[in-house]
Structure formats: C-alpha cells, structure tokens
MILOKOL-445288 format. One line per 5 residues: number of its first residue (from 0); their letters; for each residue z, y, x of N, C-alpha, C. Coordinates in nm, 2 decimals. Layout:
% MILOKOL-445288
NUM) A) Z:Y:X:Z:Y:X:Z:Y:X; ...
This chain:
% MILOKOL-445288
0) MSEAS) -5.04:-1.66:-2.48:-5.09:-1.59:-2.61:-5.04:-1.45:-2.62; -4.97:-1.40:-2.51:-4.91:-1.27:-2.51:-5.00:-1.17:-2.44; -5.12:-1.20:-2.42:-5.21:-1.10:-2.35:-5.23:-0.97:-2.42; -5.27:-0.87:-2.35:-5.30:-0.74:-2.42:-5.41:-0.77:-2.52; -5.43:-0.67:-2.60:-5.53:-0.68:-2.71:-5.67:-0.72:-2.66
5) MVRYE) -5.72:-0.82:-2.73:-5.86:-0.87:-2.70:-5.97:-0.81:-2.78; -5.93:-0.73:-2.87:-6.03:-0.67:-2.97:-6.01:-0.52:-2.98; -6.12:-0.45:-2.99:-6.12:-0.31:-3.00:-6.18:-0.27:-3.14; -6.12:-0.18:-3.21:-6.17:-0.13:-3.34:-6.22:0.01:-3.32; -6.35:0.03:-3.36:-6.41:0.17:-3.34:-6.47:0.21:-3.47
10) KPTEN) -6.48:0.35:-3.48:-6.55:0.41:-3.59:-6.66:0.50:-3.53; -6.78:0.44:-3.49:-6.88:0.51:-3.41:-6.94:0.63:-3.49; -6.94:0.62:-3.62:-7.00:0.72:-3.71:-6.95:0.70:-3.85; -6.98:0.79:-3.93:-6.93:0.78:-4.07:-6.98:0.66:-4.14; -6.89:0.59:-4.21:-6.92:0.47:-4.29:-6.95:0.34:-4.21
15) IARVV) -6.93:0.35:-4.08:-6.95:0.23:-4.00:-6.83:0.20:-3.92; -6.79:0.07:-3.92:-6.68:0.02:-3.83:-6.74:-0.07:-3.73; -6.69:-0.07:-3.61:-6.74:-0.17:-3.51:-6.62:-0.24:-3.45; -6.62:-0.37:-3.46:-6.52:-0.46:-3.40:-6.58:-0.52:-3.27; -6.51:-0.50:-3.16:-6.56:-0.53:-3.03:-6.47:-0.63:-2.96
20) MARAD) -6.52:-0.75:-2.93:-6.44:-0.84:-2.84:-6.43:-0.78:-2.70; -6.31:-0.76:-2.66:-6.29:-0.69:-2.53:-6.22:-0.77:-2.43; -6.27:-0.89:-2.40:-6.22:-0.98:-2.30:-6.33:-1.02:-2.20; -6.39:-0.91:-2.15:-6.51:-0.94:-2.07:-6.48:-1.01:-1.94; -6.36:-1.00:-1.89:-6.32:-1.06:-1.77:-6.31:-1.22:-1.79
25) KHNAI) -6.30:-1.26:-1.91:-6.30:-1.40:-1.94:-6.43:-1.44:-2.02; -6.53:-1.35:-2.01:-6.65:-1.37:-2.09:-6.63:-1.39:-2.24; -6.53:-1.32:-2.28:-6.49:-1.32:-2.43:-6.47:-1.46:-2.48; -6.40:-1.54:-2.40:-6.36:-1.67:-2.44:-6.27:-1.66:-2.56; -6.28:-1.75:-2.65:-6.22:-1.75:-2.78:-6.09:-1.83:-2.78
30) NPQMI) -5.98:-1.76:-2.82:-5.85:-1.83:-2.84:-5.79:-1.78:-2.98; -5.68:-1.84:-3.02:-5.63:-1.79:-3.15:-5.60:-1.64:-3.16; -5.54:-1.59:-3.05:-5.52:-1.44:-3.05:-5.64:-1.36:-3.08; -5.75:-1.40:-3.02:-5.88:-1.33:-3.04:-5.92:-1.34:-3.19; -5.91:-1.47:-3.24:-5.95:-1.49:-3.38:-5.87:-1.41:-3.47
35) FEIND) -5.74:-1.40:-3.45:-5.65:-1.33:-3.54:-5.67:-1.18:-3.53; -5.70:-1.13:-3.41:-5.73:-0.99:-3.39:-5.86:-0.95:-3.46; -5.96:-1.04:-3.45:-6.09:-1.01:-3.52:-6.06:-1.00:-3.67; -5.99:-1.10:-3.72:-5.96:-1.10:-3.86:-5.89:-0.98:-3.91; -5.79:-0.93:-3.83:-5.71:-0.81:-3.86:-5.81:-0.69:-3.86
40) AFNKA) -5.90:-0.69:-3.76:-5.99:-0.57:-3.75:-6.09:-0.58:-3.87; -6.14:-0.69:-3.91:-6.22:-0.71:-4.03:-6.15:-0.66:-4.15; -6.02:-0.70:-4.16:-5.94:-0.65:-4.28:-5.93:-0.50:-4.28; -5.91:-0.44:-4.16:-5.90:-0.30:-4.16:-6.03:-0.23:-4.21; -6.14:-0.28:-4.17:-6.27:-0.23:-4.22:-6.29:-0.26:-4.36
45) LYDDQ) -6.25:-0.38:-4.40:-6.28:-0.42:-4.54:-6.20:-0.34:-4.64; -6.08:-0.30:-4.61:-6.00:-0.23:-4.71:-6.00:-0.08:-4.69; -6.09:-0.03:-4.60:-6.12:0.11:-4.58:-6.24:0.14:-4.67; -6.22:0.21:-4.78:-6.33:0.23:-4.87:-6.44:0.33:-4.81; -6.41:0.39:-4.70:-6.51:0.48:-4.64:-6.61:0.39:-4.55
50) VKVII) -6.57:0.27:-4.52:-6.65:0.18:-4.44:-6.74:0.11:-4.53; -6.87:0.11:-4.50:-6.97:0.04:-4.58:-7.04:-0.07:-4.50; -7.04:-0.07:-4.37:-7.10:-0.17:-4.29:-7.01:-0.20:-4.17; -7.00:-0.32:-4.13:-6.92:-0.37:-4.02:-7.01:-0.43:-3.91; -6.99:-0.38:-3.79:-7.06:-0.44:-3.67:-6.97:-0.52:-3.59
55) LAADG) -7.01:-0.64:-3.55:-6.93:-0.72:-3.45:-7.01:-0.72:-3.32; -6.94:-0.68:-3.21:-7.01:-0.68:-3.08:-6.91:-0.73:-2.98; -6.96:-0.72:-2.85:-6.87:-0.78:-2.74:-6.90:-0.70:-2.61; -6.79:-0.68:-2.54:-6.81:-0.61:-2.41:-6.86:-0.71:-2.30; -6.92:-0.65:-2.20:-6.95:-0.73:-2.08:-7.09:-0.79:-2.09
60) RNFSA) -7.12:-0.88:-1.99:-7.25:-0.93:-1.97:-7.28:-1.04:-2.08; -7.18:-1.11:-2.12:-7.20:-1.22:-2.21:-7.12:-1.20:-2.34; -7.18:-1.24:-2.45:-7.12:-1.22:-2.58:-6.99:-1.31:-2.59; -7.01:-1.44:-2.56:-6.89:-1.52:-2.55:-6.92:-1.66:-2.49; -6.83:-1.70:-2.41:-6.84:-1.83:-2.34:-6.80:-1.95:-2.43
65) GHDIT) -6.75:-1.92:-2.56:-6.70:-2.02:-2.65:-6.55:-2.03:-2.64; -6.50:-2.15:-2.68:-6.36:-2.17:-2.68:-6.30:-2.16:-2.54; -6.18:-2.10:-2.53:-6.11:-2.10:-2.41:-6.05:-2.23:-2.38; -6.11:-2.31:-2.29:-6.06:-2.44:-2.26:-5.95:-2.45:-2.16; -5.89:-2.33:-2.12:-5.78:-2.33:-2.02:-5.65:-2.35:-2.10
70) ETVEQ) -5.65:-2.34:-2.23:-5.53:-2.36:-2.31:-5.52:-2.50:-2.36; -5.39:-2.55:-2.36:-5.37:-2.68:-2.41:-5.39:-2.69:-2.56; -5.41:-2.81:-2.61:-5.41:-2.83:-2.76:-5.28:-2.79:-2.82; -5.17:-2.82:-2.75:-5.03:-2.78:-2.79:-5.02:-2.63:-2.81; -5.07:-2.56:-2.71:-5.06:-2.41:-2.71:-5.14:-2.36:-2.83
75) YQAAI) -5.26:-2.42:-2.85:-5.35:-2.37:-2.96:-5.28:-2.40:-3.09; -5.22:-2.51:-3.11:-5.16:-2.55:-3.24:-5.04:-2.46:-3.26; -4.96:-2.43:-3.16:-4.84:-2.35:-3.17:-4.88:-2.21:-3.21; -4.99:-2.16:-3.15:-5.04:-2.02:-3.19:-5.08:-2.01:-3.33; -5.15:-2.11:-3.38:-5.18:-2.11:-3.52:-5.06:-2.12:-3.61
80) QAQPN) -4.96:-2.20:-3.57:-4.84:-2.21:-3.65:-4.77:-2.08:-3.65; -4.77:-2.00:-3.54:-4.69:-1.88:-3.53:-4.76:-1.76:-3.61; -4.89:-1.77:-3.64:-4.96:-1.67:-3.71:-4.90:-1.65:-3.85; -4.85:-1.53:-3.89:-4.78:-1.52:-4.02:-4.87:-1.51:-4.13; -4.99:-1.46:-4.12:-5.08:-1.44:-4.23:-5.19:-1.54:-4.23
85) KVGTW) -5.17:-1.66:-4.29:-5.27:-1.77:-4.29:-5.38:-1.73:-4.38; -5.50:-1.78:-4.35:-5.62:-1.76:-4.43:-5.64:-1.87:-4.53; -5.62:-2.00:-4.48:-5.65:-2.11:-4.56:-5.53:-2.17:-4.63; -5.54:-2.30:-4.67:-5.43:-2.36:-4.75:-5.37:-2.48:-4.69; -5.40:-2.50:-4.56:-5.34:-2.62:-4.49:-5.21:-2.58:-4.42
90) SGFQE) -5.14:-2.69:-4.38:-5.02:-2.68:-4.31:-5.01:-2.79:-4.21; -4.90:-2.81:-4.14:-4.88:-2.92:-4.05:-4.96:-2.90:-3.92; -4.96:-2.77:-3.87:-5.04:-2.73:-3.76:-4.99:-2.79:-3.63; -4.86:-2.83:-3.62:-4.81:-2.89:-3.50:-4.78:-3.04:-3.51; -4.83:-3.10:-3.61:-4.82:-3.25:-3.62:-4.90:-3.31:-3.51
95) SETHG) -4.87:-3.44:-3.48:-4.93:-3.50:-3.37:-5.07:-3.56:-3.41; -5.15:-3.58:-3.30:-5.28:-3.64:-3.31:-5.37:-3.57:-3.41; -5.45:-3.64:-3.49:-5.56:-3.58:-3.57:-5.50:-3.48:-3.67; -5.39:-3.51:-3.73:-5.33:-3.43:-3.84:-5.32:-3.28:-3.79; -5.25:-3.26:-3.68:-5.22:-3.13:-3.63:-5.35:-3.06:-3.59
100) WYAAE) -5.43:-3.13:-3.51:-5.55:-3.06:-3.46:-5.65:-3.03:-3.58; -5.66:-3.12:-3.67:-5.75:-3.09:-3.79:-5.70:-2.97:-3.87; -5.57:-2.97:-3.89:-5.51:-2.86:-3.97:-5.53:-2.73:-3.89; -5.50:-2.73:-3.76:-5.51:-2.60:-3.69:-5.65:-2.55:-3.68; -5.75:-2.64:-3.66:-5.89:-2.60:-3.65:-5.94:-2.56:-3.79
105) KEGYL) -5.89:-2.62:-3.89:-5.93:-2.59:-4.03:-5.89:-2.44:-4.06; -5.77:-2.41:-4.02:-5.72:-2.27:-4.04:-5.79:-2.17:-3.94; -5.80:-2.21:-3.81:-5.84:-2.12:-3.71:-5.99:-2.10:-3.71; -6.07:-2.20:-3.75:-6.21:-2.19:-3.74:-6.28:-2.20:-3.88; -6.26:-2.31:-3.94:-6.34:-2.33:-4.07:-6.31:-2.23:-4.18
110) ETARR) -6.18:-2.22:-4.21:-6.15:-2.12:-4.32:-6.16:-1.98:-4.28; -6.13:-1.95:-4.15:-6.15:-1.81:-4.11:-6.30:-1.78:-4.11; -6.38:-1.87:-4.06:-6.53:-1.84:-4.06:-6.58:-1.82:-4.20; -6.53:-1.90:-4.29:-6.58:-1.89:-4.43:-6.54:-1.76:-4.49; -6.42:-1.71:-4.45:-6.37:-1.58:-4.50:-6.46:-1.47:-4.45
115) WRNLS) -6.49:-1.48:-4.32:-6.57:-1.37:-4.26:-6.71:-1.37:-4.32; -6.76:-1.49:-4.34:-6.90:-1.50:-4.40:-6.90:-1.44:-4.54; -6.79:-1.44:-4.61:-6.79:-1.39:-4.75:-6.72:-1.25:-4.76; -6.70:-1.18:-4.65:-6.65:-1.04:-4.66:-6.75:-0.97:-4.75; -6.70:-0.88:-4.84:-6.78:-0.82:-4.94:-6.87:-0.71:-4.88
120) KPTIC) -6.86:-0.67:-4.75:-6.94:-0.57:-4.69:-7.04:-0.63:-4.60; -7.16:-0.57:-4.58:-7.25:-0.62:-4.49:-7.20:-0.62:-4.35; -7.23:-0.72:-4.27:-7.19:-0.74:-4.13:-7.31:-0.76:-4.05; -7.31:-0.70:-3.93:-7.42:-0.71:-3.83:-7.36:-0.75:-3.70; -7.41:-0.86:-3.64:-7.36:-0.90:-3.51:-7.46:-0.87:-3.40
125) AVQGK) -7.42:-0.81:-3.29:-7.50:-0.77:-3.18:-7.46:-0.86:-3.06; -7.56:-0.94:-3.01:-7.54:-1.04:-2.91:-7.62:-1.02:-2.79; -7.55:-1.03:-2.67:-7.61:-1.02:-2.54:-7.56:-1.13:-2.46; -7.65:-1.18:-2.36:-7.60:-1.28:-2.27:-7.58:-1.41:-2.34; -7.48:-1.49:-2.28:-7.45:-1.62:-2.33:-7.37:-1.62:-2.46
130) CIAGA) -7.41:-1.71:-2.55:-7.33:-1.73:-2.68:-7.33:-1.88:-2.69; -7.21:-1.94:-2.66:-7.20:-2.08:-2.63:-7.11:-2.15:-2.74; -7.15:-2.26:-2.79:-7.07:-2.35:-2.87:-7.00:-2.27:-2.98; -6.86:-2.27:-2.98:-6.78:-2.21:-3.08:-6.82:-2.06:-3.10; -6.87:-2.00:-3.00:-6.91:-1.86:-3.02:-7.02:-1.84:-3.12
135) LIFPW) -7.10:-1.94:-3.14:-7.21:-1.94:-3.24:-7.16:-1.90:-3.38; -7.03:-1.94:-3.41:-6.97:-1.91:-3.54:-6.98:-1.76:-3.57; -6.95:-1.68:-3.47:-6.94:-1.54:-3.49:-7.07:-1.47:-3.54; -7.18:-1.49:-3.47:-7.31:-1.44:-3.53:-7.35:-1.51:-3.66; -7.33:-1.64:-3.67:-7.37:-1.71:-3.79:-7.30:-1.68:-3.91
140) VCDLI) -7.18:-1.62:-3.91:-7.11:-1.58:-4.03:-7.15:-1.44:-4.07; -7.22:-1.37:-3.98:-7.26:-1.23:-4.01:-7.39:-1.23:-4.09; -7.42:-1.12:-4.16:-7.54:-1.11:-4.24:-7.66:-1.09:-4.16; -7.66:-1.01:-4.06:-7.77:-0.98:-3.97:-7.73:-1.01:-3.83; -7.83:-1.05:-3.75:-7.80:-1.07:-3.61:-7.91:-0.99:-3.53
145) IAARS) -7.87:-0.91:-3.44:-7.95:-0.84:-3.35:-7.93:-0.89:-3.21; -8.03:-0.94:-3.14:-8.01:-1.00:-3.01:-8.08:-0.92:-2.90; -8.01:-0.91:-2.79:-8.07:-0.85:-2.67:-8.16:-0.95:-2.61; -8.26:-0.91:-2.53:-8.35:-1.01:-2.47:-8.28:-1.10:-2.37; -8.16:-1.06:-2.33:-8.08:-1.15:-2.24:-8.01:-1.26:-2.31
150) AQFSD) -8.01:-1.26:-2.45:-7.93:-1.35:-2.52:-7.98:-1.50:-2.50; -7.88:-1.59:-2.48:-7.91:-1.73:-2.47:-7.80:-1.80:-2.56; -7.85:-1.89:-2.65:-7.76:-1.96:-2.74:-7.76:-2.10:-2.71; -7.65:-2.17:-2.72:-7.64:-2.31:-2.70:-7.52:-2.37:-2.76; -7.53:-2.50:-2.80:-7.42:-2.58:-2.85:-7.42:-2.71:-2.78
155) PVVDF) -7.37:-2.72:-2.65:-7.38:-2.84:-2.57:-7.27:-2.95:-2.60; -7.20:-2.94:-2.71:-7.08:-3.03:-2.72:-7.11:-3.18:-2.74; -7.24:-3.21:-2.77:-7.27:-3.36:-2.78:-7.25:-3.42:-2.64; -7.27:-3.34:-2.53:-7.25:-3.38:-2.40:-7.10:-3.43:-2.38; -7.01:-3.37:-2.46:-6.87:-3.40:-2.44:-6.81:-3.48:-2.55
160) GVSGV) -6.90:-3.55:-2.62:-6.85:-3.65:-2.72:-6.82:-3.59:-2.86; -6.88:-3.48:-2.89:-6.85:-3.42:-3.02:-6.99:-3.39:-3.09; -6.99:-3.40:-3.22:-7.12:-3.39:-3.29:-7.17:-3.25:-3.31; -7.09:-3.15:-3.29:-7.13:-3.01:-3.30:-7.01:-2.93:-3.33; -7.02:-2.80:-3.32:-6.90:-2.71:-3.33:-6.85:-2.71:-3.48
165) EWLAH) -6.74:-2.65:-3.50:-6.66:-2.66:-3.62:-6.74:-2.61:-3.74; -6.82:-2.50:-3.72:-6.90:-2.44:-3.83:-7.04:-2.48:-3.80; -7.08:-2.60:-3.85:-7.21:-2.65:-3.82:-7.32:-2.60:-3.91; -7.36:-2.48:-3.88:-7.47:-2.42:-3.96:-7.60:-2.44:-3.90; -7.62:-2.52:-3.80:-7.74:-2.54:-3.73:-7.86:-2.56:-3.82
170) PWELG) -7.86:-2.65:-3.92:-7.98:-2.68:-4.00:-8.02:-2.56:-4.08; -7.92:-2.47:-4.12:-7.95:-2.35:-4.19:-8.01:-2.24:-4.11; -7.96:-2.24:-3.98:-8.00:-2.13:-3.89:-8.13:-2.16:-3.82; -8.15:-2.29:-3.79:-8.26:-2.33:-3.70:-8.37:-2.42:-3.76; -8.34:-2.47:-3.88:-8.42:-2.57:-3.94:-8.37:-2.71:-3.89
175) HRKAK) -8.39:-2.81:-3.97:-8.32:-2.94:-3.94:-8.38:-3.00:-3.81; -8.51:-2.99:-3.78:-8.56:-3.06:-3.66:-8.51:-2.99:-3.54; -8.52:-2.86:-3.53:-8.47:-2.79:-3.42:-8.32:-2.80:-3.40; -8.25:-2.81:-3.51:-8.11:-2.83:-3.51:-8.08:-2.96:-3.43; -8.15:-3.07:-3.47:-8.13:-3.19:-3.40:-8.17:-3.19:-3.26
180) EFLFT) -8.28:-3.12:-3.23:-8.32:-3.11:-3.09:-8.22:-3.04:-3.00; -8.17:-2.93:-3.05:-8.08:-2.85:-2.96:-7.94:-2.92:-2.95; -7.90:-3.00:-3.06:-7.78:-3.08:-3.05:-7.80:-3.20:-2.96; -7.91:-3.27:-2.98:-7.93:-3.39:-2.90:-7.95:-3.37:-2.75; -8.02:-3.26:-2.72:-8.05:-3.23:-2.58:-7.95:-3.14:-2.51
185) ADSWS) -7.87:-3.07:-2.59:-7.78:-2.96:-2.54:-7.85:-2.85:-2.47; -7.98:-2.84:-2.49:-8.06:-2.73:-2.44:-8.02:-2.59:-2.50; -8.04:-2.49:-2.43:-8.02:-2.35:-2.49:-8.15:-2.30:-2.55; -8.14:-2.20:-2.63:-8.26:-2.14:-2.68:-8.25:-1.98:-2.67; -8.36:-1.92:-2.64:-8.36:-1.78:-2.61:-8.36:-1.69:-2.73
190) ADEAW) -8.34:-1.56:-2.71:-8.35:-1.47:-2.82:-8.48:-1.47:-2.89; -8.59:-1.48:-2.81:-8.72:-1.49:-2.87:-8.74:-1.62:-2.96; -8.69:-1.73:-2.91:-8.69:-1.85:-2.99:-8.61:-1.84:-3.11; -8.49:-1.78:-3.10:-8.40:-1.76:-3.22:-8.47:-1.67:-3.32; -8.55:-1.57:-3.27:-8.62:-1.49:-3.37:-8.73:-1.57:-3.43
195) RLGMV) -8.80:-1.65:-3.36:-8.91:-1.73:-3.41:-8.87:-1.83:-3.52; -8.75:-1.88:-3.50:-8.69:-1.97:-3.59:-8.62:-1.91:-3.71; -8.61:-1.78:-3.71:-8.55:-1.70:-3.82:-8.40:-1.69:-3.81; -8.35:-1.72:-3.69:-8.20:-1.71:-3.68:-8.16:-1.56:-3.66; -8.24:-1.49:-3.58:-8.20:-1.35:-3.56:-8.30:-1.26:-3.63
200) NHVVD) -8.26:-1.14:-3.66:-8.35:-1.04:-3.73:-8.44:-0.96:-3.64; -8.38:-0.92:-3.52:-8.46:-0.84:-3.42:-8.41:-0.88:-3.28; -8.51:-0.87:-3.19:-8.48:-0.88:-3.05:-8.51:-0.75:-2.98; -8.42:-0.69:-2.90:-8.44:-0.56:-2.84:-8.40:-0.57:-2.70; -8.45:-0.47:-2.62:-8.41:-0.46:-2.48:-8.26:-0.44:-2.47
205) NEELE) -8.20:-0.49:-2.36:-8.05:-0.49:-2.35:-8.00:-0.35:-2.37; -8.06:-0.26:-2.31:-8.01:-0.12:-2.31:-8.02:-0.06:-2.45; -8.10:-0.12:-2.54:-8.12:-0.07:-2.67:-8.03:-0.13:-2.78; -7.95:-0.24:-2.74:-7.88:-0.32:-2.83:-7.78:-0.24:-2.91; -7.70:-0.16:-2.85:-7.59:-0.09:-2.92:-7.65:0.02:-3.02
210) NFTLE) -7.75:0.10:-2.97:-7.81:0.20:-3.05:-7.89:0.14:-3.17; -7.97:0.04:-3.14:-8.05:-0.02:-3.24:-7.96:-0.08:-3.35; -7.85:-0.15:-3.31:-7.76:-0.20:-3.41:-7.70:-0.09:-3.50; -7.66:0.01:-3.43:-7.59:0.12:-3.50:-7.69:0.19:-3.60; -7.81:0.21:-3.56:-7.91:0.27:-3.65:-7.94:0.18:-3.77
215) MAKKI) -7.94:0.05:-3.75:-7.96:-0.05:-3.86:-7.84:-0.03:-3.96; -7.72:-0.02:-3.90:-7.60:-0.01:-3.98:-7.60:0.12:-4.06; -7.65:0.23:-4.00:-7.66:0.36:-4.07:-7.76:0.35:-4.18; -7.87:0.29:-4.16:-7.97:0.27:-4.27:-7.91:0.20:-4.39; -7.84:0.09:-4.36:-7.78:0.01:-4.47:-7.67:0.09:-4.54
220) AKKPA) -7.59:0.17:-4.46:-7.48:0.24:-4.52:-7.52:0.35:-4.61; -7.65:0.39:-4.61:-7.70:0.49:-4.71:-7.71:0.43:-4.85; -7.71:0.30:-4.86:-7.73:0.24:-4.99:-7.60:0.24:-5.07; -7.60:0.22:-5.20:-7.48:0.22:-5.29:-7.40:0.09:-5.25; -7.27:0.12:-5.23:-7.18:0.01:-5.18:-7.17:-0.11:-5.27
225) FALKL) -7.17:-0.08:-5.40:-7.16:-0.19:-5.50:-7.28:-0.28:-5.50; -7.40:-0.22:-5.49:-7.52:-0.29:-5.48:-7.53:-0.38:-5.36; -7.48:-0.32:-5.24:-7.48:-0.40:-5.12:-7.39:-0.52:-5.13; -7.28:-0.50:-5.19:-7.18:-0.61:-5.21:-7.24:-0.72:-5.29; -7.31:-0.68:-5.40:-7.36:-0.79:-5.49:-7.49:-0.85:-5.44
230) AKEAV) -7.56:-0.78:-5.36:-7.68:-0.83:-5.30:-7.64:-0.94:-5.20; -7.53:-0.91:-5.12:-7.48:-1.01:-5.03:-7.43:-1.13:-5.10; -7.35:-1.11:-5.20:-7.29:-1.22:-5.28:-7.40:-1.31:-5.34; -7.51:-1.24:-5.39:-7.62:-1.32:-5.45:-7.68:-1.42:-5.35; -7.71:-1.37:-5.23:-7.77:-1.45:-5.13:-7.68:-1.56:-5.08
235) NKTQD) -7.55:-1.53:-5.06:-7.45:-1.63:-5.02:-7.44:-1.73:-5.12; -7.43:-1.69:-5.25:-7.42:-1.79:-5.36:-7.54:-1.88:-5.36; -7.66:-1.83:-5.33:-7.78:-1.91:-5.33:-7.77:-2.02:-5.22; -7.72:-1.98:-5.10:-7.70:-2.08:-5.00:-7.59:-2.19:-5.04; -7.49:-2.14:-5.11:-7.39:-2.23:-5.16:-7.44:-2.33:-5.26
240) IQGQA) -7.52:-2.28:-5.35:-7.59:-2.37:-5.45:-7.68:-2.47:-5.38; -7.74:-2.43:-5.27:-7.83:-2.52:-5.20:-7.75:-2.62:-5.12; -7.62:-2.60:-5.11:-7.54:-2.70:-5.05:-7.48:-2.67:-4.91; -7.49:-2.55:-4.87:-7.44:-2.51:-4.73:-7.29:-2.53:-4.72; -7.22:-2.49:-4.81:-7.07:-2.49:-4.80:-7.03:-2.64:-4.79
245) NAIDA) -7.08:-2.72:-4.88:-7.04:-2.87:-4.88:-7.08:-2.93:-4.75; -7.20:-2.90:-4.70:-7.25:-2.96:-4.58:-7.17:-2.92:-4.46; -7.12:-2.80:-4.45:-7.04:-2.75:-4.34:-6.90:-2.82:-4.35; -6.85:-2.84:-4.47:-6.72:-2.91:-4.48:-6.74:-3.06:-4.43; -6.85:-3.12:-4.47:-6.87:-3.26:-4.43:-6.88:-3.27:-4.28
250) AFSLH) -6.95:-3.17:-4.22:-6.97:-3.17:-4.07:-6.84:-3.15:-4.00; -6.75:-3.07:-4.06:-6.62:-3.04:-4.00:-6.54:-3.17:-3.99; -6.55:-3.25:-4.09:-6.48:-3.38:-4.09:-6.54:-3.47:-3.98; -6.67:-3.47:-3.96:-6.73:-3.55:-3.86:-6.69:-3.50:-3.72; -6.68:-3.37:-3.71:-6.63:-3.31:-3.58:-6.50:-3.37:-3.54
255) HLCHT) -6.41:-3.38:-3.64:-6.28:-3.43:-3.61:-6.27:-3.58:-3.59; -6.37:-3.65:-3.65:-6.38:-3.80:-3.62:-6.41:-3.81:-3.47; -6.50:-3.72:-3.42:-6.53:-3.73:-3.27:-6.41:-3.70:-3.19; -6.32:-3.60:-3.23:-6.20:-3.57:-3.16:-6.11:-3.70:-3.16; -6.10:-3.76:-3.27:-6.02:-3.88:-3.28:-6.07:-3.99:-3.18
260) QNFRQ) -6.20:-4.01:-3.18:-6.26:-4.10:-3.09:-6.23:-4.07:-2.94; -6.23:-3.94:-2.91:-6.20:-3.90:-2.77:-6.05:-3.93:-2.74; -5.96:-3.90:-2.84:-5.82:-3.93:-2.82:-5.80:-4.07:-2.79; -5.86:-4.16:-2.87:-5.84:-4.30:-2.85:-5.90:-4.36:-2.72; -6.02:-4.31:-2.69:-6.10:-4.36:-2.58:-6.02:-4.32:-2.45
265) FGWGM) -5.96:-4.20:-2.44:-5.90:-4.16:-2.32:-5.75:-4.17:-2.32; -5.69:-4.23:-2.43:-5.55:-4.25:-2.44:-5.47:-4.13:-2.48; -5.53:-4.03:-2.53:-5.46:-3.91:-2.58:-5.41:-3.93:-2.72; -5.31:-3.86:-2.75:-5.26:-3.86:-2.89:-5.17:-3.98:-2.92; -5.16:-4.08:-2.82:-5.07:-4.19:-2.84:-4.92:-4.15:-2.82
270) DPTNT) -4.90:-4.06:-2.73:-4.77:-4.02:-2.69:-4.76:-3.87:-2.72; -4.68:-3.82:-2.82:-4.68:-3.68:-2.86:-4.63:-3.59:-2.74; -4.57:-3.65:-2.64:-4.53:-3.57:-2.52:-4.64:-3.55:-2.42; -4.75:-3.62:-2.45:-4.87:-3.62:-2.35:-4.98:-3.55:-2.42; -4.97:-3.42:-2.45:-5.07:-3.35:-2.51:-5.18:-3.30:-2.41
275) PSLAN) -5.31:-3.33:-2.43:-5.41:-3.30:-2.33:-5.44:-3.15:-2.33; -5.48:-3.11:-2.21:-5.54:-2.97:-2.20:-5.68:-2.98:-2.24; -5.73:-2.88:-2.31:-5.87:-2.88:-2.34:-5.96:-2.88:-2.22; -5.90:-2.83:-2.11:-5.98:-2.83:-1.98:-6.00:-2.97:-1.93; -5.91:-3.07:-1.97:-5.92:-3.20:-1.92:-6.00:-3.30:-2.01
280) VPKKT) -6.04:-3.25:-2.13:-6.13:-3.33:-2.21:-6.26:-3.34:-2.14; -6.33:-3.46:-2.14:-6.45:-3.48:-2.05:-6.54:-3.36:-2.06; -6.52:-3.27:-1.97:-6.59:-3.14:-1.96:-6.54:-3.05:-2.08; -6.55:-3.10:-2.20:-6.52:-3.01:-2.31:-6.54:-3.09:-2.44; -6.44:-3.09:-2.53:-6.46:-3.15:-2.66:-6.47:-3.05:-2.77
285) K) -6.48:-2.92:-2.73:-6.47:-2.82:-2.83:-6.61:-2.76:-2.86
C-alpha cells in the first residue's frame, strides 16, 4: 500500500478539475490507496470554489481492470483500518470473516461511492478500453459518461460466485432485463450498446475523448454554480425516491451473502490466521 501516487490532479482550464487514475501499468486496478486518493482529489475540487465541474479519467489503454486481486483480504482490511478520514459510519474493519470484510467494503466501496455520487458539483467520467466489475462504480456515480469507441463494460462476477459488484446500479443504468442478461451471462457490452441503453451520454473516437469531455465540462461550467448544484440534487433525489438508494443497499447485503457462501464452501474464514488472497478466490469474488 506504499506505492507512489496512483492519482493525478489537474486543472486543464479555468473552472475545471480533472482527476486521473494514473496506474496504467496495472490497468488502473483498484485498491484502497487508489480509492482514498480519488476521494482526496474529489475533496480538493469540491472545496475549491473556482472549480465548477469535475472530470474523472484514466491513463492508458484501459479505464480500469476492476479490483486489484493481487492483494489479500487482510491487506485490504488493514488499509481501510489505517485510513484516518473515514467516509461512512462503520467500524470493525479487521474483524474476522464476514464482519470485517462487510465493514471494510461498506467503507471502501458503498459509502465512498454514495459520497461521490452526491458531490454537489457536476461530474463527468471519460472511459476508454476495459471497464470491468468494480470499475463500473466509477462512471456510474458520475453525472455524465463519455465513452470512447474502444470502451467495453462488463461485470463477470457471477462466474465467481457473487451476485454483482458492491454498487449494483445495473437495473438503473441498463434496464432490468439487460441488467439480468449481462449479470447472468457475464458478457461485456460495447460503448455503442451502452449508449443505446442510455448508460452513456456520448460515444466518440478514442482520440477525441479527452477534448470532447473537456469541451462538455466547459459548456457546463458556464452555468450558475448554485443552479447546477440544485439541478443535480433534484435528479439524484428523484432516483432516491424511486428507490435506488435502498435497492443498492439491499444488493450490497446480497453481495456479502455470496462472500460468506464462498468462505464456507472453500473453508475460508474458519481460521483467522488463514486469510485468503483475493487472487485465490475461484477466479475472483470481487
């Protein structure tokens, strides 16, 4: 967890901040350090009154390969425990079995994702290449998504004994039938399919992704900041009233029921000294 910075903070032009995942050598695989650095960068943009729009982007060929499964559950839980500025209200991050893993993922994924989704400033996510499993959380909590033609989205975790990633927004992003199809089959969907389903706002050529996203941000930044904040809040509240927040909470609990099943089926979690590596979960439980 002591790697060099995994996130870069940029100010490409007036009133715009860009948060860039900068772990291209690992295909921007997600671990607690990256999550906390993204959160810190979002905070920097949030509390800078000169910033009116925030872009989330990624270096390299792929947006993100999803969770970094080379780290053990124990390392993951310890990293969450060590983070001084907690987002949520849970504790017990290093407890054994379901207690610790549930607490750590609630802090590291569910509550963090909810906070990012409710940032008071408009956010735009620029996606290229692969965006796999846990990486879906990042574009889905943003207000707008711009996809390069190379973008490919997938959540293959049913293959590995889990019902879906921690932030299960699939029915809201894809419609309930396509959500079931992509979960059941573990198939990927293209940028064009994502646009057809209403998940992304625009699909552009790869070389146009950065400039198109920046131009969109500039256009939005010309609007009054207070009106932008309240427009975002109004739409988010509409989704909440429709039940999105409660549905995602319920799905998170089912996600951890699947983790518990995997623990019991493969003998993990019985002995607190025998903490499994995420790399050893049948392919992947994340």
